Biopython code that builds the backbone (N, CA, C, O; Angstrom):
import numpy as np
from Bio.PDB.StructureBuilder import StructureBuilder

atoms = [
    (1, "MET", "N", (0.831, -1.185, 0.000)),
    (1, "MET", "CA", (0.000, 0.000, 0.000)),
    (1, "MET", "C", (0.871, 1.243, 0.000)),
    (1, "MET", "O", (1.925, 1.279, 0.635)),
    (2, "CYS", "N", (0.432, 2.236, -0.702)),
    (2, "CYS", "CA", (1.146, 3.503, -0.777)),
    (2, "CYS", "C", (0.480, 4.517, 0.134)),
    (2, "CYS", "O", (-0.741, 4.517, 0.294)),
    (3, "SER", "N", (1.281, 5.375, 0.726)),
    (3, "SER", "CA", (0.694, 6.431, 1.548)),
    (3, "SER", "C", (0.381, 7.622, 0.655)),
    (3, "SER", "O", (1.159, 7.980, -0.229)),
    (4, "ILE", "N", (-0.745, 8.209, 0.897)),
    (4, "ILE", "CA", (-1.162, 9.356, 0.099)),
    (4, "ILE", "C", (-0.624, 10.616, 0.758)),
    (4, "ILE", "O", (-0.679, 10.738, 1.982)),
    (5, "GLY", "N", (-0.125, 11.520, 0.003)),
    (5, "GLY", "CA", (0.394, 12.763, 0.539)),
    (5, "GLY", "C", (1.905, 12.761, 0.557)),
    (5, "GLY", "O", (2.521, 13.820, 0.684)),
    (6, "GLY", "N", (2.493, 11.646, 0.439)),
    (6, "GLY", "CA", (3.919, 11.462, 0.241)),
    (6, "GLY", "C", (4.857, 11.902, 1.346)),
    (6, "GLY", "O", (5.031, 13.105, 1.539)),
    (7, "GLY", "N", (5.446, 11.020, 2.052)),
    (7, "GLY", "CA", (6.595, 11.223, 2.916)),
    (7, "GLY", "C", (6.413, 12.123, 4.123)),
    (7, "GLY", "O", (5.296, 12.463, 4.515)),
    (8, "SER", "N", (7.542, 12.495, 4.698)),
    (8, "SER", "CA", (7.527, 13.298, 5.917)),
    (8, "SER", "C", (7.513, 14.779, 5.569)),
    (8, "SER", "O", (7.883, 15.159, 4.459)),
    (9, "PRO", "N", (7.090, 15.615, 6.507)),
    (9, "PRO", "CA", (7.060, 17.061, 6.236)),
    (9, "PRO", "C", (8.480, 17.611, 6.192)),
    (9, "PRO", "O", (9.402, 16.985, 6.714)),
    (10, "PRO", "N", (8.662, 18.751, 5.587)),
    (10, "PRO", "CA", (10.003, 19.346, 5.506)),
    (10, "PRO", "C", (10.465, 19.772, 6.906)),
    (10, "PRO", "O", (9.633, 20.077, 7.761)),
    (11, "PRO", "N", (11.765, 19.797, 7.145)),
    (11, "PRO", "CA", (12.259, 20.217, 8.459)),
    (11, "PRO", "C", (11.963, 21.692, 8.702)),
    (11, "PRO", "O", (11.829, 22.467, 7.755)),
    (12, "PRO", "N", (11.861, 22.080, 9.977)),
    (12, "PRO", "CA", (11.586, 23.488, 10.267)),
    (12, "PRO", "C", (12.791, 24.348, 9.898)),
    (12, "PRO", "O", (13.923, 23.864, 9.887)),
    (13, "PRO", "N", (12.551, 25.608, 9.600)),
    (13, "PRO", "CA", (13.672, 26.491, 9.258)),
    (13, "PRO", "C", (14.585, 26.681, 10.472)),
    (13, "PRO", "O", (14.116, 26.595, 11.607)),
    (14, "PRO", "N", (15.849, 26.932, 10.258)),
    (14, "PRO", "CA", (16.772, 27.126, 11.388)),
    (14, "PRO", "C", (16.388, 28.365, 12.193)),
    (14, "PRO", "O", (15.923, 29.365, 11.646)),
    (15, "GLU", "N", (16.598, 28.271, 13.514)),
    (15, "GLU", "CA", (16.249, 29.391, 14.388)),
    (15, "GLU", "C", (17.460, 30.301, 14.571)),
    (15, "GLU", "O", (18.609, 29.863, 14.506)),
    (16, "SER", "N", (17.173, 31.557, 14.799)),
    (16, "SER", "CA", (18.263, 32.497, 15.069)),
    (16, "SER", "C", (18.672, 32.349, 16.543)),
    (16, "SER", "O", (17.913, 31.837, 17.365)),
    (17, "GLU", "N", (19.869, 32.801, 16.847)),
    (17, "GLU", "CA", (20.376, 32.717, 18.222)),
    (17, "GLU", "C", (19.525, 33.547, 19.169)),
    (17, "GLU", "O", (19.335, 33.180, 20.329)),
    (18, "GLU", "N", (19.015, 34.664, 18.673)),
    (18, "GLU", "CA", (18.183, 35.529, 19.513)),
    (18, "GLU", "C", (16.902, 34.820, 19.925)),
    (18, "GLU", "O", (16.498, 34.890, 21.085)),
    (19, "SER", "N", (16.265, 34.140, 18.985)),
    (19, "SER", "CA", (15.022, 33.444, 19.323)),
    (19, "SER", "C", (15.299, 32.251, 20.235)),
    (19, "SER", "O", (14.468, 31.930, 21.085)),
    (20, "LYS", "N", (16.449, 31.586, 20.081)),
    (20, "LYS", "CA", (16.808, 30.490, 20.990)),
    (20, "LYS", "C", (16.994, 31.007, 22.410)),
    (20, "LYS", "O", (16.533, 30.392, 23.372)),
    (21, "GLN", "N", (17.675, 32.147, 22.531)),
    (21, "GLN", "CA", (17.893, 32.725, 23.855)),
    (21, "GLN", "C", (16.568, 33.160, 24.486)),
    (21, "GLN", "O", (16.350, 32.978, 25.684)),
    (22, "ARG", "N", (15.695, 33.733, 23.670)),
    (22, "ARG", "CA", (14.395, 34.183, 24.162)),
    (22, "ARG", "C", (13.564, 32.999, 24.659)),
    (22, "ARG", "O", (12.944, 33.075, 25.720)),
    (23, "ARG", "N", (13.553, 31.910, 23.893)),
    (23, "ARG", "CA", (12.814, 30.714, 24.302)),
    (23, "ARG", "C", (13.404, 30.094, 25.560)),
    (23, "ARG", "O", (12.667, 29.635, 26.432)),
    (24, "LYS", "N", (14.742, 30.079, 25.659)),
    (24, "LYS", "CA", (15.397, 29.547, 26.855)),
    (24, "LYS", "C", (15.026, 30.382, 28.079)),
    (24, "LYS", "O", (14.754, 29.839, 29.149)),
    (25, "GLN", "N", (15.016, 31.700, 27.916)),
    (25, "GLN", "CA", (14.651, 32.588, 29.016)),
    (25, "GLN", "C", (13.197, 32.359, 29.431)),
    (25, "GLN", "O", (12.887, 32.353, 30.622)),
    (26, "MET", "N", (12.311, 32.172, 28.459)),
    (26, "MET", "CA", (10.904, 31.906, 28.769)),
    (26, "MET", "C", (10.761, 30.587, 29.533)),
    (26, "MET", "O", (10.006, 30.515, 30.502)),
    (27, "ARG", "N", (11.477, 29.547, 29.105)),
    (27, "ARG", "CA", (11.419, 28.258, 29.796)),
    (27, "ARG", "C", (11.935, 28.384, 31.229)),
    (27, "ARG", "O", (11.353, 27.822, 32.157)),
    (28, "ASP", "N", (13.029, 29.124, 31.403)),
    (28, "ASP", "CA", (13.591, 29.321, 32.746)),
    (28, "ASP", "C", (12.601, 30.065, 33.642)),
    (28, "ASP", "O", (12.425, 29.709, 34.808)),
    (29, "ASN", "N", (11.952, 31.104, 33.092)),
    (29, "ASN", "CA", (10.964, 31.856, 33.866)),
    (29, "ASN", "C", (9.777, 30.977, 34.244)),
    (29, "ASN", "O", (9.297, 31.036, 35.376)),
    (30, "GLU", "N", (9.307, 30.170, 33.312)),
    (30, "GLU", "CA", (8.181, 29.280, 33.595)),
    (30, "GLU", "C", (8.551, 28.256, 34.662)),
    (30, "GLU", "O", (7.742, 27.950, 35.538)),
    (31, "GLN", "N", (9.769, 27.726, 34.591)),
    (31, "GLN", "CA", (10.230, 26.765, 35.592)),
    (31, "GLN", "C", (10.282, 27.409, 36.976)),
    (31, "GLN", "O", (9.870, 26.803, 37.965)),
    (32, "GLN", "N", (10.786, 28.630, 37.038)),
    (32, "GLN", "CA", (10.860, 29.342, 38.310)),
    (32, "GLN", "C", (9.455, 29.616, 38.847)),
    (32, "GLN", "O", (9.214, 29.469, 40.045)),
    (33, "ASP", "N", (8.529, 30.012, 37.977)),
    (33, "ASP", "CA", (7.151, 30.257, 38.392)),
    (33, "ASP", "C", (6.506, 28.978, 38.926)),
    (33, "ASP", "O", (5.775, 29.011, 39.916)),
    (34, "ARG", "N", (6.785, 27.838, 38.256)),
    (34, "ARG", "CA", (6.230, 26.567, 38.727)),
    (34, "ARG", "C", (6.776, 26.194, 40.100)),
    (34, "ARG", "O", (6.038, 25.693, 40.948)),
    (35, "GLU", "N", (8.064, 26.437, 40.323)),
    (35, "GLU", "CA", (8.654, 26.127, 41.624)),
    (35, "GLU", "C", (8.054, 26.987, 42.724)),
    (35, "GLU", "O", (7.775, 26.496, 43.818)),
    (36, "VAL", "N", (7.856, 28.270, 42.438)),
    (36, "VAL", "CA", (7.249, 29.172, 43.421)),
    (36, "VAL", "C", (5.819, 28.735, 43.713)),
    (36, "VAL", "O", (5.405, 28.687, 44.871)),
    (37, "GLN", "N", (5.064, 28.416, 42.663)),
    (37, "GLN", "CA", (3.679, 27.988, 42.840)),
    (37, "GLN", "C", (3.603, 26.688, 43.629)),
    (37, "GLN", "O", (2.723, 26.522, 44.474)),
    (38, "LYS", "N", (4.511, 25.776, 43.360)),
    (38, "LYS", "CA", (4.539, 24.500, 44.071)),
    (38, "LYS", "C", (4.818, 24.718, 45.558)),
    (38, "LYS", "O", (4.188, 24.089, 46.408)),
    (39, "GLU", "N", (5.748, 25.596, 45.867)),
    (39, "GLU", "CA", (6.063, 25.884, 47.270)),
    (39, "GLU", "C", (4.881, 26.551, 47.965)),
    (39, "GLU", "O", (4.572, 26.227, 49.112)),
    (40, "GLU", "N", (4.217, 27.484, 47.276)),
    (40, "GLU", "CA", (3.039, 28.135, 47.856)),
    (40, "GLU", "C", (1.920, 27.126, 48.103)),
    (40, "GLU", "O", (1.261, 27.170, 49.142)),
    (41, "ASP", "N", (1.707, 26.221, 47.157)),
    (41, "ASP", "CA", (0.680, 25.188, 47.337)),
    (41, "ASP", "C", (1.002, 24.300, 48.532)),
    (41, "ASP", "O", (0.114, 23.951, 49.310)),
    (42, "LEU", "N", (2.277, 23.936, 48.675)),
    (42, "LEU", "CA", (2.682, 23.114, 49.812)),
    (42, "LEU", "C", (2.412, 23.842, 51.122)),
    (42, "LEU", "O", (1.859, 23.259, 52.054)),
    (43, "GLN", "N", (2.801, 25.114, 51.199)),
    (43, "GLN", "CA", (2.567, 25.878, 52.425)),
    (43, "GLN", "C", (1.077, 26.020, 52.719)),
    (43, "GLN", "O", (0.665, 25.963, 53.878)),
    (44, "ARG", "N", (0.274, 26.202, 51.682)),
    (44, "ARG", "CA", (-1.173, 26.325, 51.863)),
    (44, "ARG", "C", (-1.771, 25.011, 52.372)),
    (44, "ARG", "O", (-2.638, 25.019, 53.247)),
    (45, "ARG", "N", (-1.303, 23.874, 51.818)),
    (45, "ARG", "CA", (-1.803, 22.577, 52.285)),
    (45, "ARG", "C", (-1.394, 22.301, 53.722)),
    (45, "ARG", "O", (-2.183, 21.772, 54.505)),
    (46, "ILE", "N", (-0.159, 22.657, 54.073)),
    (46, "ILE", "CA", (0.293, 22.463, 55.452)),
    (46, "ILE", "C", (-0.539, 23.321, 56.401)),
    (46, "ILE", "O", (-0.965, 22.856, 57.458)),
    (47, "ALA", "N", (-0.764, 24.567, 56.020)),
    (47, "ALA", "CA", (-1.554, 25.460, 56.868)),
    (47, "ALA", "C", (-2.979, 24.952, 57.027)),
    (47, "ALA", "O", (-3.538, 25.015, 58.122)),
    (48, "SER", "N", (-3.574, 24.450, 55.948)),
    (48, "SER", "CA", (-4.951, 23.955, 56.064)),
    (48, "SER", "C", (-5.001, 22.679, 56.892)),
    (48, "SER", "O", (-5.963, 22.463, 57.629)),
    (49, "PHE", "N", (-3.990, 21.836, 56.785)),
    (49, "PHE", "CA", (-3.951, 20.604, 57.571)),
    (49, "PHE", "C", (-3.838, 20.923, 59.049)),
    (49, "PHE", "O", (-4.595, 20.387, 59.859)),
    (50, "TYR", "N", (-2.900, 21.791, 59.411)),
    (50, "TYR", "CA", (-2.727, 22.120, 60.816)),
    (50, "TYR", "C", (-3.835, 23.018, 61.322)),
    (50, "TYR", "O", (-4.091, 23.062, 62.525)),
    (51, "GLY", "N", (-4.493, 23.729, 60.434)),
    (51, "GLY", "CA", (-5.628, 24.544, 60.854)),
    (51, "GLY", "C", (-6.785, 23.676, 61.326)),
    (51, "GLY", "O", (-7.521, 24.069, 62.231)),
    (52, "THR", "N", (-6.955, 22.508, 60.729)),
    (52, "THR", "CA", (-8.050, 21.636, 61.131)),
    (52, "THR", "C", (-7.640, 20.665, 62.221)),
    (52, "THR", "O", (-8.496, 20.160, 62.947)),
    (53, "ARG", "N", (-6.359, 20.395, 62.350)),
    (53, "ARG", "CA", (-5.884, 19.411, 63.319)),
    (53, "ARG", "C", (-5.229, 20.054, 64.540)),
    (53, "ARG", "O", (-4.724, 19.339, 65.406)),
    (54, "GLY", "N", (-5.225, 21.345, 64.630)),
    (54, "GLY", "CA", (-4.504, 22.010, 65.704)),
    (54, "GLY", "C", (-3.220, 22.572, 65.161)),
    (54, "GLY", "O", (-2.850, 22.286, 64.022)),
    (55, "ARG", "N", (-2.554, 23.341, 65.924)),
    (55, "ARG", "CA", (-1.358, 24.004, 65.413)),
    (55, "ARG", "C", (-0.084, 23.415, 65.988)),
    (55, "ARG", "O", (0.907, 24.133, 66.124)),
    (56, "ASN", "N", (-0.074, 22.148, 66.327)),
    (56, "ASN", "CA", (1.144, 21.515, 66.825)),
    (56, "ASN", "C", (2.078, 21.218, 65.675)),
    (56, "ASN", "O", (1.644, 20.851, 64.583)),
    (57, "SER", "N", (3.349, 21.378, 65.925)),
    (57, "SER", "CA", (4.308, 20.993, 64.902)),
    (57, "SER", "C", (4.551, 19.499, 65.000)),
    (57, "SER", "O", (4.123, 18.850, 65.954)),
    (58, "LEU", "N", (5.240, 18.962, 64.009)),
    (58, "LEU", "CA", (5.520, 17.532, 64.019)),
    (58, "LEU", "C", (6.431, 17.158, 65.179)),
    (58, "LEU", "O", (6.362, 16.037, 65.681)),
    (59, "LEU", "N", (7.281, 18.080, 65.609)),
    (59, "LEU", "CA", (8.233, 17.769, 66.673)),
    (59, "LEU", "C", (7.656, 17.986, 68.067)),
    (59, "LEU", "O", (8.214, 17.474, 69.038)),
    (60, "SER", "N", (6.576, 18.715, 68.196)),
    (60, "SER", "CA", (6.061, 19.009, 69.531)),
    (60, "SER", "C", (5.489, 17.760, 70.202)),
    (60, "SER", "O", (5.542, 17.651, 71.427)),
    (61, "ALA", "N", (4.956, 16.835, 69.446)),
    (61, "ALA", "CA", (4.408, 15.619, 70.044)),
    (61, "ALA", "C", (5.518, 14.786, 70.665)),
    (61, "ALA", "O", (5.320, 14.187, 71.722)),
    (62, "ALA", "N", (6.678, 14.737, 70.030)),
    (62, "ALA", "CA", (7.791, 13.968, 70.565)),
    (62, "ALA", "C", (8.349, 14.626, 71.819)),
    (62, "ALA", "O", (8.837, 13.931, 72.710)),
    (63, "ALA", "N", (8.287, 15.945, 71.908)),
    (63, "ALA", "CA", (8.841, 16.643, 73.054)),
    (63, "ALA", "C", (8.002, 16.422, 74.306)),
    (63, "ALA", "O", (8.536, 16.462, 75.414)),
    (64, "ARG", "N", (6.706, 16.189, 74.154)),
    (64, "ARG", "CA", (5.827, 16.001, 75.301)),
    (64, "ARG", "C", (6.060, 14.666, 75.981)),
    (64, "ARG", "O", (5.900, 14.544, 77.195)),
    (65, "GLY", "N", (6.428, 13.689, 75.216)),
    (65, "GLY", "CA", (6.629, 12.363, 75.800)),
    (65, "GLY", "C", (5.319, 11.599, 75.867)),
    (65, "GLY", "O", (4.237, 12.185, 75.882)),
    (66, "GLY", "N", (5.435, 10.314, 75.906)),
    (66, "GLY", "CA", (4.237, 9.486, 75.952)),
    (66, "GLY", "C", (3.782, 9.253, 77.381)),
    (66, "GLY", "O", (4.559, 9.416, 78.321)),
    (67, "SER", "N", (2.544, 8.879, 77.541)),
    (67, "SER", "CA", (2.024, 8.607, 78.879)),
    (67, "SER", "C", (2.313, 7.169, 79.288)),
    (67, "SER", "O", (2.132, 6.800, 80.448)),
    (68, "GLY", "N", (2.760, 6.364, 78.340)),
    (68, "GLY", "CA", (3.086, 4.976, 78.662)),
    (68, "GLY", "C", (1.834, 4.138, 78.816)),
    (68, "GLY", "O", (0.751, 4.537, 78.387)),
    (69, "PHE", "N", (1.981, 2.996, 79.418)),
    (69, "PHE", "CA", (0.835, 2.132, 79.662)),
    (69, "PHE", "C", (1.036, 1.432, 80.990)),
    (69, "PHE", "O", (2.163, 1.290, 81.462)),
    (70, "LYS", "N", (-0.034, 1.007, 81.577)),
    (70, "LYS", "CA", (0.020, 0.351, 82.868)),
    (70, "LYS", "C", (0.027, -1.154, 82.646)),
    (70, "LYS", "O", (-0.808, -1.689, 81.917)),
    (71, "LEU", "N", (0.964, -1.820, 83.273)),
    (71, "LEU", "CA", (1.096, -3.266, 83.155)),
    (71, "LEU", "C", (0.486, -3.903, 84.394)),
    (71, "LEU", "O", (0.777, -3.500, 85.521)),
    (72, "ASP", "N", (-0.335, -4.868, 84.181)),
    (72, "ASP", "CA", (-0.967, -5.577, 85.290)),
    (72, "ASP", "C", (0.118, -6.240, 86.141)),
    (72, "ASP", "O", (1.039, -6.854, 85.603)),
    (73, "SER", "N", (0.013, -6.116, 87.471)),
    (73, "SER", "CA", (1.048, -6.644, 88.359)),
    (73, "SER", "C", (1.150, -8.160, 88.286)),
    (73, "SER", "O", (2.204, -8.716, 88.595)),
    (74, "SER", "N", (0.090, -8.838, 87.888)),
    (74, "SER", "CA", (0.165, -10.301, 87.789)),
    (74, "SER", "C", (1.022, -10.730, 86.598)),
    (74, "SER", "O", (1.461, -11.879, 86.541)),
    (75, "LEU", "N", (1.264, -9.831, 85.653)),
    (75, "LEU", "CA", (2.078, -10.161, 84.493)),
    (75, "LEU", "C", (3.554, -9.830, 84.693)),
    (75, "LEU", "O", (4.388, -10.179, 83.857)),
    (76, "MET", "N", (3.875, -9.166, 85.786)),
    (76, "MET", "CA", (5.255, -8.756, 86.027)),
    (76, "MET", "C", (6.002, -9.841, 86.794)),
    (76, "MET", "O", (5.425, -10.532, 87.633)),
    (77, "SER", "N", (7.295, -9.983, 86.497)),
    (77, "SER", "CA", (8.135, -10.886, 87.259)),
    (77, "SER", "C", (9.196, -10.065, 87.979)),
    (77, "SER", "O", (9.316, -8.867, 87.727)),
    (78, "LYS", "N", (9.962, -10.676, 88.862)),
    (78, "LYS", "CA", (10.983, -9.947, 89.586)),
    (78, "LYS", "C", (12.168, -9.611, 88.691)),
    (78, "LYS", "O", (12.808, -8.577, 88.886)),
    (79, "ASP", "N", (12.476, -10.460, 87.715)),
    (79, "ASP", "CA", (13.663, -10.267, 86.876)),
    (79, "ASP", "C", (13.434, -9.255, 85.766)),
    (79, "ASP", "O", (14.338, -8.491, 85.428)),
    (80, "LYS", "N", (12.253, -9.243, 85.204)),
    (80, "LYS", "CA", (12.048, -8.396, 84.048)),
    (80, "LYS", "C", (10.591, -7.982, 83.959)),
    (80, "LYS", "O", (9.705, -8.634, 84.510)),
    (81, "LEU", "N", (10.367, -6.895, 83.262)),
    (81, "LEU", "CA", (9.006, -6.486, 82.970)),
    (81, "LEU", "C", (8.564, -7.150, 81.701)),
    (81, "LEU", "O", (9.368, -7.349, 80.790)),
    (82, "GLY", "N", (7.343, -7.485, 81.623)),
    (82, "GLY", "CA", (6.854, -8.068, 80.387)),
    (82, "GLY", "C", (5.716, -9.010, 80.640)),
    (82, "GLY", "O", (5.336, -9.268, 81.782)),
    (83, "ALA", "N", (5.193, -9.506, 79.588)),
    (83, "ALA", "CA", (4.071, -10.421, 79.683)),
    (83, "ALA", "C", (4.517, -11.815, 79.302)),
    (83, "ALA", "O", (3.713, -12.746, 79.316)),
]
sb = StructureBuilder()
sb.init_structure("model")
sb.init_model(0)
sb.init_chain("A")
sb.init_seg("    ")
for serial, (resi, resn, name, xyz) in enumerate(atoms, 1):
    if name == "N":
        sb.init_residue(resn, " ", resi, " ")
    sb.init_atom(name, np.array(xyz, "f"), 0.0, 1.0, " ", f" {name:<3s}", serial, name[0])
structure = sb.get_structure()
């Protein structure tokens, strides 16, 4: 079978150095904007999470210490704690 329309399209014309630099600058600006937006979104999600769950930081729970648990005296031995 033959393809109608014949072959591949012609290659694009060569770009000037000025247009390459302009496109590179645009890509760099867009990348920077995406990074800023991503950081803002992260901060907004963290704020909304802690706004609904309280304002404790992740490290404050560890600083308080746990309350532990009470072990029934019938399960304790003289040599060691445990069940």
